[in-house]
N, C-alpha and C positions, 0 to 999 in steps of 0.2 A: 251408492249403497244407502238405502232408506234407513232413517233412524226413527223409530217409533217410541213415543213416550207412553209407558204403561199407565193404566189406571191406578196401580199401586203407588207409582212414583208421583203422580198427580195428587193422589190422596194424602201423601206424606208432605209434599212441599208447597202445594197450591195455598193452603191455609196460612203458611208461614209468610209467603209473598203477599197474599191478601192483607195480612196484619200490617205490614210496613206501608203499603200503598194507601189503605183506608186511614191508618193513623196519621200518615203524612198529609193526606187531604185535610184532616182536621187541624193539624198543626198550622197549615197555611190559612185555612178559613178562620181559625181563632184569632189570627192577627188583625183581621178586618171585621170582627164580629163582636166587638166590645159590648154592645147593647144586649147580647145574648149569652154572655158568659155567666156561670155560676159563681165564679171568682174572678178576680182581676188578674191580669198577666203578672203584675208585681207579686201577688199572693204566691204564685207558683215558686218563685225564687225565695221568698221571705218565710213562708210557713213551711214548706217541705223540707225534710231532713236528709234528703239524698240528692246528689247531683244528677242531672240529666245524662251525663256521660255514664255514670254507674248504673242508671236505669237501663240504658241501652245495652250494657254489658250483661246485666242480669236477665234481660229478656232473651238475648242471643243464646245464653247458656241454657235457659229453659227450652228454647226452641230446638237446640241441638239434641237434648235428651228426648223431647217429643219425637224427633225425626228417627232417632234410634229405636224407640219403642214402637213406633208405627211400622217401621220396616220389619222389625221382629214379629209384630202381630200379623201382618200380611203374609209373612212366610210361614208362621206356625199354623195359621188357619186355612191354608191351602187356597188362597183367594183367587188364584187364577180360574180354578174350576167354578168357584162361586160367582166370579164376574161373568163368565159366559152364559151361566144359567139364569142369572138375574138382570142382565142388561136390558132385557125387554120387559121388565116388570111394569104392570099397569100403574097408572097415576094413583089409583086408590091404594094399591100396596105401598108405593113409595110415600104417599101421605101418612099411612099407618106407621111406616118405619120411622119417618121423620118425627111424628108426635111421641112415638115410644122413646126414641132416642133423646128427645128434649126432656121427657119426664124422668127417664133414668139419670140424665146428667144433672138436672135440677135437684133430684132427690139426693144423690151422692154428694154433690157439692154443698147443699144446704147443711146436711148433718156433719160433714167434715169441717166445713167453714165454721159452724157454731161450736163444734168441739175444740177447735183451735183457739176460740175466744175463751172458753170456759176452763180449759186446762192451762194453768198459769205458766207451766214449763214451756209448753208448745207455743203459747202467745209470746212469751218473752224471747225465746230463742229462735223461733221460726216465722210465726204469722206477723209479728210486729214489724218485720221487714217491709211488708206491703203497706202497712199503715204508716210508714214514713212519708208516704204521699198523703198528706192531709188534704191537698188539693189535687184531686185526680185529674190526669190528662191522658190523651188518647194513647200514646205509645207506652204509657206506664200500666196499661191493662194487665199485662202478664209479668209484671214486676214482682216477683216472689222469691222467697227462699227456695233453693233447688229441691229441697225435701217436700216442701208444700207444693211446688210445681208438679212433682212426680205424683204425690198422693191425691191432690185435689184435681188438677186439670188433666194430667196424662191418664191416670187410671180411670178418672171419670169419663174421659173420652173413649178409652178402650172398652169399657163396660157398655156405653152407649151403642158402639159399633157392634159388639158381640150380641147384646140382648135385643136389639132391634131387627137383626138379621139382615142388615143392609149390605149391598155389595160395595166393593171398593170404588166403583163408579159412582154410586149414590153418595158414599162418604165424602168425595170431593166437594159436592154441593152442600152437604150438611155441615161439615166442619168449617167450610169456608163461610157459611152463613153464621155459625156459632161464633166464629172469630169476629166477623163484622158486628155482631150484637154485642159481644164483650167489649170491643173497642168503643162502640157507641155509648155504652153504659159508663165508660170512664172518660168520655171526650170532654166533660166540663162545660158543654154548651146546651142551651135549651132553644132549639131552632124551630121556627114555625113550619108546619108541614112535615115535620120528621114522622115518617111512617112507623117507626118503632115506638114512638110516643103515643101514636094512635091505637096500636094493636096490643101493646104490652104495658102493663103497669109497672113492670121492673125496667126502669130507664135511668137516664143520667142523674135526674134529681133525686130519685129513689135511692140510688147508690151512693150519691154524694152525702146524704143523710148518714149513712153507715160510716163514712170516713171522718165524720166530725165527732168530737168528744161526747157530745150528748146522745149520739146515735150508735155508739160503739157495741152496745149490746142488742141492737135491733137491725132489721133489714138485712138478714144474712142471705136472702135467696139470690141466686144467681144461676144462669144468666137470662133465663126466659120469664118464668112465672113467680107470683109472690105467694102461692098457695100454702107452702109450708110456714111461712111467717104468720099468716093469718090463722091457720089451723092450730099452731103451737104457741100463739101469743106473743111473737117477736116482732110483729108488724108495727112500725111507727108511722102514723099518718102525718103528712106534712102539707104545707102550703108554700107556694111560690110568691115571693113579694119582690117588687121592683126596688132596686137600690137607687138611692138619690144620684149616685156617682155613674149610673148606668149598668145594665145587666140585671140578673135575678139573684135571689138568695133563698135557698130551701130552708124552711124552719119547721119545727114540730108544731102540730095544730094546738092552739091554746087550751083546748079541753083535754088534751091527752096527758095522762099521768104516768110517768115513767116509774117503773118498779125498782 
């Protein structure tokens, strides 16, 4: 008896598997790439306010919620029919869907993320959990309070899927790509030849600024573009400087005046 894995199942679970594979790759690489780290290995243990074991538990909880919501979303939208009609969509249509989904996700997450910083109650009780990671690292990318994970990531992903009109098959590739991008932004490394750094201004150094005390009110954009930060005046330009002990450090540009 043949067992066939549906597009809906792959769309639900492939991004979760990609998360651990790609973040694991960076964990191993980080052990041998001291000259390309934005923080030292020791900083991860000394500056962060949460254990790596608790981070893993938090991420697994969020991924469980994501899987449930994705399953319900595919069921409610009648995605079997949608998959059969869209599986042969042209590359132009797929490109439009991807760009639309990226813009929707960025817009939702920027305003939700920024509001969680501005609202003192939400920051203290919800978003501050993510900022226990002063030194970001790859598998901590999705370490959030469960409420934030639902509001910011899960609902943002659902809106991207619905408003872009993509099929479950296309969603496998889009959400896997978005997962890789999110992990890359939190990897804590500045590697030569990284394609994300070539094509996106929103990268590991850009997001590292946000995790520092001086950048807490800036660089809210995630995970793709920086347009909303630039449009609404929350963009903090930075420079990368070599540390004497090895690696890089992202610092605000000297002529930037924080408000």
